[in-house]
A tleap script that builds the chain and sets N, CA, C and O, in Angstrom:
source leaprc.protein.ff14SB
mol = sequence {
  NMET ARG ARG ASP ILE PHE GLN ALA ILE ALA
  ASP PRO THR ARG ARG ALA ILE ILE ALA LEU
  ILE ALA MET GLN ALA MET THR PRO ASN ALA
  ILE ALA ASP ASN PHE ASN THR THR ARG GLN
  SER VAL SER LYS HIE LEU ARG ILE LEU THR
  GLU CYS GLU LEU ILE LYS GLN GLU GLN GLN
  GLY ARG GLU ILE TYR TYR SER LEU GLU ILE
  GLU LYS MET LYS GLU VAL ASP GLU TRP LEU
  ASN GLN PHE ARG LYS ILE TRP GLU ILE ARG
  TYR ASN GLN LEU ASP ASN LEU LEU LEU THR
  ILE LYS LYS GLN LYS CLYS
}
set mol.1.N position { 0.658 -1.027 0.154 }
set mol.1.CA position { 0.211 0.202 0.371 }
set mol.1.C position { 0.771 1.184 -0.019 }
set mol.1.O position { 1.443 1.458 0.975 }
set mol.2.N position { 1.063 2.153 -0.964 }
set mol.2.CA position { 1.605 3.416 -1.085 }
set mol.2.C position { 0.770 4.919 -0.357 }
set mol.2.O position { -0.087 5.517 -1.008 }
set mol.3.N position { 1.122 5.296 0.829 }
set mol.3.CA position { 0.524 6.274 1.417 }
set mol.3.C position { 1.105 7.360 0.970 }
set mol.3.O position { 2.143 7.520 0.328 }
set mol.4.N position { 0.200 8.200 1.445 }
set mol.4.CA position { 0.211 9.787 0.782 }
set mol.4.C position { 1.456 10.335 1.794 }
set mol.4.O position { 1.543 10.190 3.013 }
set mol.5.N position { 2.231 10.900 1.021 }
set mol.5.CA position { 3.450 11.651 2.224 }
set mol.5.C position { 2.736 12.700 3.056 }
set mol.5.O position { 3.026 12.768 4.251 }
set mol.6.N position { 2.130 13.251 2.713 }
set mol.6.CA position { 1.070 14.706 3.561 }
set mol.6.C position { 0.561 13.782 4.797 }
set mol.6.O position { 0.850 14.187 5.923 }
set mol.7.N position { 0.017 12.886 4.707 }
set mol.7.CA position { -0.732 12.032 5.543 }
set mol.7.C position { 0.506 10.996 6.300 }
set mol.7.O position { 0.278 10.241 7.245 }
set mol.8.N position { 1.938 11.194 5.573 }
set mol.8.CA position { 2.529 10.833 6.722 }
set mol.8.C position { 3.363 11.495 8.015 }
set mol.8.O position { 3.718 11.130 9.136 }
set mol.9.N position { 3.470 12.853 7.062 }
set mol.9.CA position { 4.258 14.010 8.083 }
set mol.9.C position { 3.209 14.382 8.932 }
set mol.9.O position { 3.558 15.214 9.769 }
set mol.10.N position { 1.970 14.016 8.993 }
set mol.10.CA position { 1.079 15.379 9.719 }
set mol.10.C position { 0.819 14.333 10.964 }
set mol.10.O position { -0.285 14.402 11.505 }
set mol.11.N position { 2.029 13.106 11.585 }
set mol.11.CA position { 1.697 13.058 12.243 }
set mol.11.C position { 3.246 13.810 13.276 }
set mol.11.O position { 4.335 13.806 12.702 }
set mol.12.N position { 3.147 14.446 14.880 }
set mol.12.CA position { 4.016 14.622 15.020 }
set mol.12.C position { 5.216 14.243 15.650 }
set mol.12.O position { 6.186 14.967 15.876 }
set mol.13.N position { 5.021 12.598 16.017 }
set mol.13.CA position { 6.079 11.725 16.032 }
set mol.13.C position { 6.769 11.769 14.979 }
set mol.13.O position { 7.779 12.464 14.863 }
set mol.14.N position { 6.114 10.740 13.746 }
set mol.14.CA position { 6.919 10.735 12.814 }
set mol.14.C position { 7.609 11.569 12.068 }
set mol.14.O position { 8.333 11.030 11.231 }
set mol.15.N position { 7.608 13.279 12.132 }
set mol.15.CA position { 8.135 14.573 11.897 }
set mol.15.C position { 9.503 14.373 12.806 }
set mol.15.O position { 10.697 14.279 12.522 }
set mol.16.N position { 8.873 14.356 13.831 }
set mol.16.CA position { 9.911 14.216 15.087 }
set mol.16.C position { 11.210 13.097 14.452 }
set mol.16.O position { 12.364 13.468 14.672 }
set mol.17.N position { 11.064 12.095 13.875 }
set mol.17.CA position { 11.770 11.056 13.376 }
set mol.17.C position { 12.659 11.604 11.982 }
set mol.17.O position { 13.862 11.460 11.766 }
set mol.18.N position { 11.600 12.292 11.113 }
set mol.18.CA position { 12.293 12.869 9.916 }
set mol.18.C position { 13.116 13.686 10.427 }
set mol.18.O position { 14.069 13.799 9.656 }
set mol.19.N position { 13.265 14.459 11.543 }
set mol.19.CA position { 14.042 15.552 11.843 }
set mol.19.C position { 15.454 15.088 12.601 }
set mol.19.O position { 16.376 15.839 12.917 }
set mol.20.N position { 15.355 13.336 12.850 }
set mol.20.CA position { 16.173 12.748 13.624 }
set mol.20.C position { 17.259 11.996 12.925 }
set mol.20.O position { 18.411 11.781 13.301 }
set mol.21.N position { 16.488 11.550 11.542 }
set mol.21.CA position { 17.301 11.070 10.951 }
set mol.21.C position { 18.046 11.871 9.599 }
set mol.21.O position { 18.895 11.363 8.866 }
set mol.22.N position { 17.573 13.032 9.507 }
set mol.22.CA position { 17.599 14.169 8.414 }
set mol.22.C position { 19.323 14.289 8.352 }
set mol.22.O position { 19.806 14.039 7.247 }
set mol.23.N position { 20.181 14.613 9.340 }
set mol.23.CA position { 21.478 14.558 9.436 }
set mol.23.C position { 22.282 13.465 9.137 }
set mol.23.O position { 23.239 13.469 8.363 }
set mol.24.N position { 21.678 12.146 10.046 }
set mol.24.CA position { 22.233 10.667 10.063 }
set mol.24.C position { 21.560 9.573 10.159 }
set mol.24.O position { 20.625 9.445 10.950 }
set mol.25.N position { 22.101 8.344 9.083 }
set mol.25.CA position { 20.966 7.414 9.706 }
set mol.25.C position { 21.401 6.858 11.093 }
set mol.25.O position { 22.442 6.834 11.750 }
set mol.26.N position { 20.018 6.387 11.243 }
set mol.26.CA position { 20.082 5.934 12.803 }
set mol.26.C position { 19.751 4.257 12.955 }
set mol.26.O position { 19.607 3.848 11.803 }
set mol.27.N position { 19.633 3.508 13.597 }
set mol.27.CA position { 18.759 2.125 13.892 }
set mol.27.C position { 17.488 2.579 14.384 }
set mol.27.O position { 17.097 3.743 14.468 }
set mol.28.N position { 16.895 1.532 14.695 }
set mol.28.CA position { 15.406 1.524 15.235 }
set mol.28.C position { 15.705 1.331 16.829 }
set mol.28.O position { 14.724 0.883 17.422 }
set mol.29.N position { 16.665 1.535 17.521 }
set mol.29.CA position { 17.060 1.239 18.868 }
set mol.29.C position { 17.360 2.840 19.199 }
set mol.29.O position { 16.881 3.502 20.119 }
set mol.30.N position { 18.282 3.257 18.191 }
set mol.30.CA position { 18.686 5.042 18.606 }
set mol.30.C position { 17.566 5.776 18.493 }
set mol.30.O position { 17.393 6.672 19.320 }
set mol.31.N position { 16.328 5.494 17.190 }
set mol.31.CA position { 15.436 6.673 17.291 }
set mol.31.C position { 14.660 6.237 18.344 }
set mol.31.O position { 14.328 7.132 19.120 }
set mol.32.N position { 14.258 5.082 18.609 }
set mol.32.CA position { 13.550 4.727 19.986 }
set mol.32.C position { 13.741 5.645 21.281 }
set mol.32.O position { 13.033 6.454 21.881 }
set mol.33.N position { 15.043 5.131 21.426 }
set mol.33.CA position { 15.308 6.326 22.699 }
set mol.33.C position { 15.359 7.597 22.869 }
set mol.33.O position { 15.824 8.132 23.875 }
set mol.34.N position { 14.752 8.345 21.629 }
set mol.34.CA position { 14.429 9.784 21.970 }
set mol.34.C position { 12.706 10.025 21.653 }
set mol.34.O position { 12.238 10.943 20.979 }
set mol.35.N position { 12.148 9.232 22.150 }
set mol.35.CA position { 10.646 9.297 22.173 }
set mol.35.C position { 9.936 8.313 23.405 }
set mol.35.O position { 10.316 7.145 23.325 }
set mol.36.N position { 9.180 8.531 24.283 }
set mol.36.CA position { 8.839 7.758 25.854 }
set mol.36.C position { 7.643 7.081 25.253 }
set mol.36.O position { 6.492 7.006 25.681 }
set mol.37.N position { 8.255 6.548 24.027 }
set mol.37.CA position { 6.575 5.209 23.879 }
set mol.37.C position { 7.656 3.922 23.419 }
set mol.37.O position { 8.865 3.787 23.235 }
set mol.38.N position { 6.604 3.209 23.368 }
set mol.38.CA position { 7.457 1.510 22.900 }
set mol.38.C position { 8.352 1.335 21.565 }
set mol.38.O position { 8.216 1.886 20.473 }
set mol.39.N position { 9.114 0.587 21.910 }
set mol.39.CA position { 10.068 0.288 20.564 }
set mol.39.C position { 9.120 -0.184 19.415 }
set mol.39.O position { 9.408 0.036 18.238 }
set mol.40.N position { 7.913 -0.878 19.811 }
set mol.40.CA position { 6.477 -1.149 18.712 }
set mol.40.C position { 6.191 -0.140 18.270 }
set mol.40.O position { 6.185 -0.142 17.039 }
set mol.41.N position { 5.893 0.934 18.813 }
set mol.41.CA position { 5.087 2.011 18.402 }
set mol.41.C position { 6.426 2.694 17.071 }
set mol.41.O position { 6.153 3.015 15.915 }
set mol.42.N position { 7.545 2.736 17.602 }
set mol.42.CA position { 8.702 3.272 17.117 }
set mol.42.C position { 8.308 2.653 15.220 }
set mol.42.O position { 8.003 3.245 14.185 }
set mol.43.N position { 8.504 1.422 15.536 }
set mol.43.CA position { 8.605 0.710 14.202 }
set mol.43.C position { 7.281 0.864 13.383 }
set mol.43.O position { 7.242 0.655 12.170 }
set mol.44.N position { 6.033 1.300 14.241 }
set mol.44.CA position { 4.790 1.367 13.306 }
set mol.44.C position { 5.067 2.453 12.526 }
set mol.44.O position { 4.663 2.390 11.365 }
set mol.45.N position { 5.722 3.548 12.909 }
set mol.45.CA position { 5.920 5.071 12.520 }
set mol.45.C position { 7.151 4.756 11.295 }
set mol.45.O position { 6.971 5.238 10.177 }
set mol.46.N position { 8.114 4.116 11.508 }
set mol.46.CA position { 9.293 3.816 10.825 }
set mol.46.C position { 8.478 3.007 9.252 }
set mol.46.O position { 8.709 3.418 8.114 }
set mol.47.N position { 7.730 2.070 9.506 }
set mol.47.CA position { 6.829 1.351 8.326 }
set mol.47.C position { 6.332 2.420 7.475 }
set mol.47.O position { 6.758 2.772 6.375 }
set mol.48.N position { 5.303 2.911 8.202 }
set mol.48.CA position { 4.571 4.160 7.456 }
set mol.48.C position { 5.606 4.857 6.728 }
set mol.48.O position { 5.861 4.467 5.589 }
set mol.49.N position { 6.311 5.943 7.277 }
set mol.49.CA position { 7.336 6.737 6.586 }
set mol.49.C position { 8.322 5.552 5.280 }
set mol.49.O position { 8.654 5.831 4.128 }
set mol.50.N position { 8.491 4.582 5.863 }
set mol.50.CA position { 9.277 4.240 4.787 }
set mol.50.C position { 8.320 3.752 3.550 }
set mol.50.O position { 8.779 3.971 2.429 }
set mol.51.N position { 6.889 3.038 3.639 }
set mol.51.CA position { 6.101 3.120 2.884 }
set mol.51.C position { 5.252 4.157 1.518 }
set mol.51.O position { 4.666 3.891 0.468 }
set mol.52.N position { 5.640 5.523 2.343 }
set mol.52.CA position { 5.828 6.283 1.608 }
set mol.52.C position { 7.052 6.858 0.703 }
set mol.52.O position { 6.933 7.875 0.020 }
set mol.53.N position { 7.819 6.362 0.753 }
set mol.53.CA position { 9.110 6.014 0.806 }
set mol.53.C position { 10.362 7.546 0.934 }
set mol.53.O position { 11.355 7.940 0.322 }
set mol.54.N position { 9.447 8.027 2.228 }
set mol.54.CA position { 9.988 9.089 2.857 }
set mol.54.C position { 11.102 9.089 3.230 }
set mol.54.O position { 11.860 10.005 2.912 }
set mol.55.N position { 11.605 7.770 4.221 }
set mol.55.CA position { 12.953 7.242 4.455 }
set mol.55.C position { 13.083 5.897 3.962 }
set mol.55.O position { 12.106 5.263 3.564 }
set mol.56.N position { 14.498 5.342 3.976 }
set mol.56.CA position { 14.658 3.944 3.507 }
set mol.56.C position { 15.511 3.344 4.380 }
set mol.56.O position { 16.080 3.999 5.254 }
set mol.57.N position { 15.652 2.269 4.256 }
set mol.57.CA position { 16.258 1.085 5.201 }
set mol.57.C position { 17.753 0.835 4.727 }
set mol.57.O position { 18.171 0.949 3.575 }
set mol.58.N position { 18.229 0.593 5.478 }
set mol.58.CA position { 19.830 0.038 4.807 }
set mol.58.C position { 20.301 -1.097 5.745 }
set mol.58.O position { 20.392 -0.863 6.950 }
set mol.59.N position { 20.639 -2.453 5.194 }
set mol.59.CA position { 21.223 -3.098 6.148 }
set mol.59.C position { 22.789 -2.941 6.100 }
set mol.59.O position { 23.367 -2.566 5.080 }
set mol.60.N position { 23.403 -3.238 7.217 }
set mol.60.CA position { 25.084 -2.744 7.333 }
set mol.60.C position { 25.406 -3.880 8.762 }
set mol.60.O position { 25.404 -3.559 9.950 }
set mol.61.N position { 25.590 -4.850 8.346 }
set mol.61.CA position { 25.752 -5.958 9.266 }
set mol.61.C position { 24.214 -6.878 9.793 }
set mol.61.O position { 23.276 -7.383 9.178 }
set mol.62.N position { 24.576 -6.753 11.196 }
set mol.62.CA position { 23.197 -7.057 11.735 }
set mol.62.C position { 22.384 -6.215 11.925 }
set mol.62.O position { 21.183 -6.480 11.978 }
set mol.63.N position { 22.860 -5.038 12.065 }
set mol.63.CA position { 21.734 -3.268 12.032 }
set mol.63.C position { 21.165 -2.784 10.312 }
set mol.63.O position { 21.575 -2.771 9.152 }
set mol.64.N position { 19.804 -2.387 11.233 }
set mol.64.CA position { 19.287 -1.767 10.135 }
set mol.64.C position { 19.390 -0.280 10.678 }
set mol.64.O position { 19.356 0.270 11.779 }
set mol.65.N position { 19.561 0.168 9.089 }
set mol.65.CA position { 19.993 2.069 9.576 }
set mol.65.C position { 18.743 2.544 8.592 }
set mol.65.O position { 18.452 2.036 7.508 }
set mol.66.N position { 18.027 3.743 9.311 }
set mol.66.CA position { 17.249 4.612 8.156 }
set mol.66.C position { 17.681 6.091 8.085 }
set mol.66.O position { 17.848 6.929 8.971 }
set mol.67.N position { 17.778 6.126 7.066 }
set mol.67.CA position { 17.807 7.294 6.499 }
set mol.67.C position { 17.253 8.194 5.575 }
set mol.67.O position { 17.010 7.576 4.539 }
set mol.68.N position { 16.974 9.272 5.497 }
set mol.68.CA position { 15.824 10.199 4.831 }
set mol.68.C position { 16.510 10.616 3.421 }
set mol.68.O position { 17.564 11.122 3.036 }
set mol.69.N position { 15.083 10.018 2.773 }
set mol.69.CA position { 15.165 10.203 1.150 }
set mol.69.C position { 14.650 11.551 0.954 }
set mol.69.O position { 13.466 11.882 0.994 }
set mol.70.N position { 15.900 12.470 0.688 }
set mol.70.CA position { 15.869 13.549 0.701 }
set mol.70.C position { 14.852 14.468 -0.893 }
set mol.70.O position { 14.174 15.486 -1.036 }
set mol.71.N position { 15.426 13.092 -1.936 }
set mol.71.CA position { 14.233 13.317 -2.861 }
set mol.71.C position { 13.226 13.769 -2.805 }
set mol.71.O position { 12.829 14.801 -3.346 }
set mol.72.N position { 12.420 12.716 -1.826 }
set mol.72.CA position { 10.738 12.795 -1.686 }
set mol.72.C position { 10.673 13.847 -0.860 }
set mol.72.O position { 9.507 14.236 -0.808 }
set mol.73.N position { 11.524 14.608 -0.063 }
set mol.73.CA position { 11.177 15.516 0.547 }
set mol.73.C position { 10.838 16.663 -0.145 }
set mol.73.O position { 10.242 17.532 0.492 }
set mol.74.N position { 11.200 16.942 -1.838 }
set mol.74.CA position { 10.985 17.964 -2.909 }
set mol.74.C position { 9.338 18.088 -3.025 }
set mol.74.O position { 8.685 19.112 -3.228 }
set mol.75.N position { 8.827 16.619 -2.819 }
set mol.75.CA position { 7.268 16.744 -3.226 }
set mol.75.C position { 6.789 18.208 -2.078 }
set mol.75.O position { 6.273 19.232 -2.525 }
set mol.76.N position { 7.104 17.988 -0.572 }
set mol.76.CA position { 6.416 18.518 0.560 }
set mol.76.C position { 6.903 20.158 0.389 }
set mol.76.O position { 6.213 21.130 0.698 }
set mol.77.N position { 8.190 20.187 -0.152 }
set mol.77.CA position { 8.671 21.607 -0.324 }
set mol.77.C position { 8.168 22.355 -1.461 }
set mol.77.O position { 7.891 23.551 -1.379 }
set mol.78.N position { 8.017 21.510 -2.772 }
set mol.78.CA position { 6.837 21.823 -3.565 }
set mol.78.C position { 5.369 22.619 -3.494 }
set mol.78.O position { 4.748 23.428 -4.184 }
set mol.79.N position { 5.235 22.064 -2.532 }
set mol.79.CA position { 3.579 22.148 -2.138 }
set mol.79.C position { 3.838 23.673 -1.008 }
set mol.79.O position { 3.309 24.777 -1.139 }
set mol.80.N position { 4.680 23.284 -0.091 }
set mol.80.CA position { 4.910 25.192 0.455 }
set mol.80.C position { 5.191 25.885 -0.169 }
set mol.80.O position { 4.913 27.024 0.206 }
set mol.81.N position { 5.796 25.784 -1.301 }
set mol.81.CA position { 7.231 26.983 -1.848 }
set mol.81.C position { 5.729 27.829 -2.145 }
set mol.81.O position { 5.686 29.025 -1.859 }
set mol.82.N position { 4.600 27.195 -2.687 }
set mol.82.CA position { 3.686 28.348 -2.901 }
set mol.82.C position { 3.181 29.303 -1.625 }
set mol.82.O position { 2.964 30.488 -1.878 }
set mol.83.N position { 3.050 28.974 -0.700 }
set mol.83.CA position { 2.662 29.793 0.589 }
set mol.83.C position { 4.138 30.081 1.144 }
set mol.83.O position { 4.078 30.615 2.251 }
set mol.84.N position { 5.251 29.908 0.753 }
set mol.84.CA position { 6.427 30.798 1.124 }
set mol.84.C position { 6.448 31.838 0.129 }
set mol.84.O position { 6.850 32.931 0.528 }
set mol.85.N position { 6.024 31.719 -1.355 }
set mol.85.CA position { 5.639 33.245 -1.754 }
set mol.85.C position { 4.973 34.603 -1.212 }
set mol.85.O position { 5.271 35.792 -1.107 }
set mol.86.N position { 3.740 33.614 -0.886 }
set mol.86.CA position { 2.787 34.426 -0.163 }
set mol.86.C position { 3.527 34.965 1.662 }
set mol.86.O position { 3.010 35.939 2.208 }
set mol.87.N position { 4.372 34.417 2.179 }
set mol.87.CA position { 5.032 34.669 3.257 }
set mol.87.C position { 6.184 36.170 2.868 }
set mol.87.O position { 6.226 37.340 3.247 }
set mol.88.N position { 6.897 35.411 2.031 }
set mol.88.CA position { 7.502 36.480 1.467 }
set mol.88.C position { 6.936 38.025 1.077 }
set mol.88.O position { 7.600 39.012 1.394 }
set mol.89.N position { 6.048 38.108 0.583 }
set mol.89.CA position { 5.644 39.386 0.189 }
set mol.89.C position { 4.789 40.086 0.995 }
set mol.89.O position { 4.353 41.198 0.696 }
set mol.90.N position { 4.427 39.280 2.370 }
set mol.90.CA position { 3.682 39.513 3.611 }
set mol.90.C position { 5.157 40.277 4.323 }
set mol.90.O position { 5.116 41.481 4.576 }
set mol.91.N position { 6.105 39.670 4.537 }
set mol.91.CA position { 7.334 40.383 5.176 }
set mol.91.C position { 7.929 41.387 4.656 }
set mol.91.O position { 8.116 42.377 5.364 }
set mol.92.N position { 8.319 41.375 3.448 }
set mol.92.CA position { 8.596 42.530 2.581 }
set mol.92.C position { 7.426 43.768 2.846 }
set mol.92.O position { 7.888 44.901 2.710 }
set mol.93.N position { 6.219 43.700 3.145 }
set mol.93.CA position { 5.235 44.432 3.045 }
set mol.93.C position { 5.243 45.133 4.176 }
set mol.93.O position { 5.039 46.344 4.255 }
set mol.94.N position { 5.508 44.297 5.183 }
set mol.94.CA position { 6.093 44.608 6.843 }
set mol.94.C position { 6.972 45.512 6.887 }
set mol.94.O position { 6.824 46.626 7.389 }
set mol.95.N position { 8.234 44.955 6.205 }
set mol.95.CA position { 9.423 45.366 6.395 }
set mol.95.C position { 9.364 47.122 5.729 }
set mol.95.O position { 10.082 47.986 6.231 }
set mol.96.N position { 8.486 47.409 4.655 }
set mol.96.CA position { 8.187 48.625 4.219 }
set mol.96.C position { 7.687 49.551 5.187 }
set mol.96.O position { 7.773 50.779 5.196 }
set mol.97.N position { 7.063 48.637 6.135 }
set mol.97.CA position { 5.982 49.496 6.870 }
set mol.97.C position { 6.825 49.969 8.037 }
set mol.97.O position { 6.980 51.105 8.484 }
set mol.98.N position { 7.182 49.143 8.303 }
set mol.98.CA position { 8.878 49.047 9.664 }
set mol.98.C position { 9.327 50.689 9.275 }
set mol.98.O position { 9.060 51.749 9.840 }
set mol.99.N position { 10.232 50.332 7.889 }
set mol.99.CA position { 10.770 51.437 7.632 }
set mol.99.C position { 10.338 53.032 7.308 }
set mol.99.O position { 11.092 53.999 7.197 }
set mol.100.N position { 8.867 52.982 7.195 }
set mol.100.CA position { 8.242 54.113 6.719 }
set mol.100.C position { 8.053 54.406 8.236 }
set mol.100.O position { 8.586 55.450 8.611 }
set mol.101.N position { 7.511 53.808 9.010 }
set mol.101.CA position { 7.408 54.466 10.467 }
set mol.101.C position { 8.550 54.714 11.374 }
set mol.101.O position { 8.468 55.229 12.489 }
set mol.102.N position { 9.744 54.248 10.720 }
set mol.102.CA position { 10.914 54.717 11.630 }
set mol.102.C position { 11.463 56.184 11.243 }
set mol.102.O position { 11.777 57.089 12.016 }
set mol.103.N position { 11.493 56.167 9.710 }
set mol.103.CA position { 11.785 57.415 8.976 }
set mol.103.C position { 10.425 58.614 9.361 }
set mol.103.O position { 10.613 59.808 9.126 }
set mol.104.N position { 9.231 58.174 9.897 }
set mol.104.CA position { 8.543 59.543 10.343 }
set mol.104.C position { 8.945 60.078 11.593 }
set mol.104.O position { 8.830 61.284 11.816 }
set mol.105.N position { 9.572 59.003 12.730 }
set mol.105.CA position { 9.774 59.184 14.068 }
set mol.105.C position { 11.066 60.093 13.790 }
set mol.105.O position { 11.346 60.947 14.632 }
set mol.106.N position { 11.922 59.939 12.565 }
set mol.106.CA position { 13.269 61.227 12.755 }
set mol.106.C position { 12.708 62.308 12.653 }
set mol.106.O position { 13.356 63.350 12.738 }
savepdb mol mol.pdb
quit
């Protein structure tokens, strides 16, 4: 079953897992050590993230390491980009307003 990427990142625990493994690959036990939940619960989150191809697993000896599929995050970035443009326009408007107010006070 292929899951929707946005459905997967809707859960705060899964977003925290993504943030954890963004910089380096981690084993399931190392990931689970960062949460106050069972190892089984973390495994369920890892399975969902793997099914939507946001993370990948790699066997290294006896250990499995999970790492982020950065290319898949582009789908999220492309969706957010439309809002980023709106925010940038609004921040620029705010900067201009603050500059105008600052000039008026002089």
